[in-house]
C-alpha positions as CSV (number, residue, x, y, z in Angstrom):
1,M,0.8,14.4,8.1
2,N,-2.3,15.2,10.1
3,G,-1.0,13.2,13.1
4,D,-1.2,10.0,11.1
5,V,1.5,7.5,11.8
6,L,2.2,5.0,9.1
7,L,4.6,2.2,9.7
8,A,6.4,0.1,7.1
9,P,4.7,-3.3,6.5
10,A,6.1,-6.0,8.7
11,G,9.6,-7.1,7.8
12,V,10.2,-4.2,5.4
13,D,13.1,-1.9,6.1
14,A,11.6,1.5,6.7
15,A,14.6,3.2,5.2
16,L,13.6,1.7,1.8
17,L,10.3,3.6,1.9
18,A,11.6,6.8,3.5
19,D,11.5,8.8,0.2
20,L,7.9,8.0,-0.6
21,S,5.1,10.5,-0.2
22,L,2.2,9.7,2.1
23,A,0.0,8.9,-0.8
24,D,2.6,6.6,-2.3
25,L,3.3,4.9,1.0
26,K,-0.5,4.2,1.5
27,E,-0.6,2.8,-2.1
28,Y,2.4,0.7,-1.4
29,G,0.6,-0.7,1.7
30,R,-2.5,-1.5,-0.3
31,T,-0.5,-3.2,-3.0
32,A,1.6,-5.1,-0.5
33,D,-1.6,-6.3,1.2
34,R,-3.1,-7.5,-2.1
35,D,0.2,-9.3,-2.9
36,D,0.2,-11.0,0.5
37,L,-3.4,-12.1,0.0
38,L,-2.6,-13.6,-3.4
39,R,0.4,-15.4,-2.0
40,W,-1.6,-16.9,0.8
41,R,-4.3,-18.1,-1.6
42,W,-1.6,-19.6,-3.8
43,L,0.0,-21.3,-0.8
44,A,-3.4,-22.8,0.2
45,Y,-3.6,-24.3,-3.3
46,E,0.0,-25.6,-3.1
47,V,-0.5,-27.5,0.2
48,D,-4.0,-28.8,-0.5
49,P,-3.9,-32.0,-2.7
50,Q,-7.7,-31.8,-3.3
51,L,-7.4,-28.3,-4.7
52,Q,-4.5,-29.4,-6.9
53,F,-6.7,-32.3,-8.1
54,D,-9.7,-30.0,-8.7
55,Y,-7.7,-27.3,-10.5
56,P,-4.7,-28.9,-12.3
57,A,-4.3,-26.0,-14.6
58,M,-3.0,-23.9,-11.8
59,S,0.3,-25.8,-11.8
60,D,0.4,-26.5,-15.6
61,T,3.1,-24.0,-16.8
62,S,2.4,-25.0,-20.4
63,L,-0.8,-22.9,-20.2
64,P,-0.3,-19.2,-21.1
65,A,-2.3,-17.9,-18.1
66,T,-0.5,-20.0,-15.6
67,S,2.9,-19.2,-17.1
68,A,2.1,-15.5,-17.1
69,M,1.0,-15.6,-13.4
70,I,4.2,-17.3,-12.4
71,R,6.2,-14.7,-14.3
72,A,4.2,-11.9,-12.6
73,V,4.9,-13.4,-9.2
74,R,8.6,-13.5,-9.9
75,A,8.5,-9.9,-11.2
76,A,6.7,-8.8,-8.0
77,D,9.4,-10.6,-5.9
78,H,12.0,-8.4,-7.6
79,E,10.0,-5.2,-7.1
80,R,9.1,-5.6,-3.5
81,P,11.6,-4.7,-0.8
82,H,13.1,-7.7,1.0
83,V,10.7,-9.2,3.6
84,T,12.2,-11.2,6.4
85,R,11.1,-14.8,7.0
86,A,10.2,-13.9,10.6
87,S,7.5,-11.5,9.4
88,T,5.9,-13.8,7.0
89,S,6.0,-16.9,9.2
90,S,4.3,-15.2,12.1
91,R,1.0,-14.8,10.2
């Protein structure tokens, strides 16, 4: 491992990732970071009435793109190891 120390992302049980190779663990971290960024951007939209007014299509599930995005978020929720509330609320 060249002296590199990789820790599981905050709130993720390290035992769930124990069987991953170093390359897979790094890719998991990059993917988890992208997922976190998208979730924070979505949260910013959800709590900002002006953004909701400016971009109403983002909450219109009758639109194929919005519906697909929501399905993708749900699928990602099932694929990602459980993250504790304490780890996400501290950011």
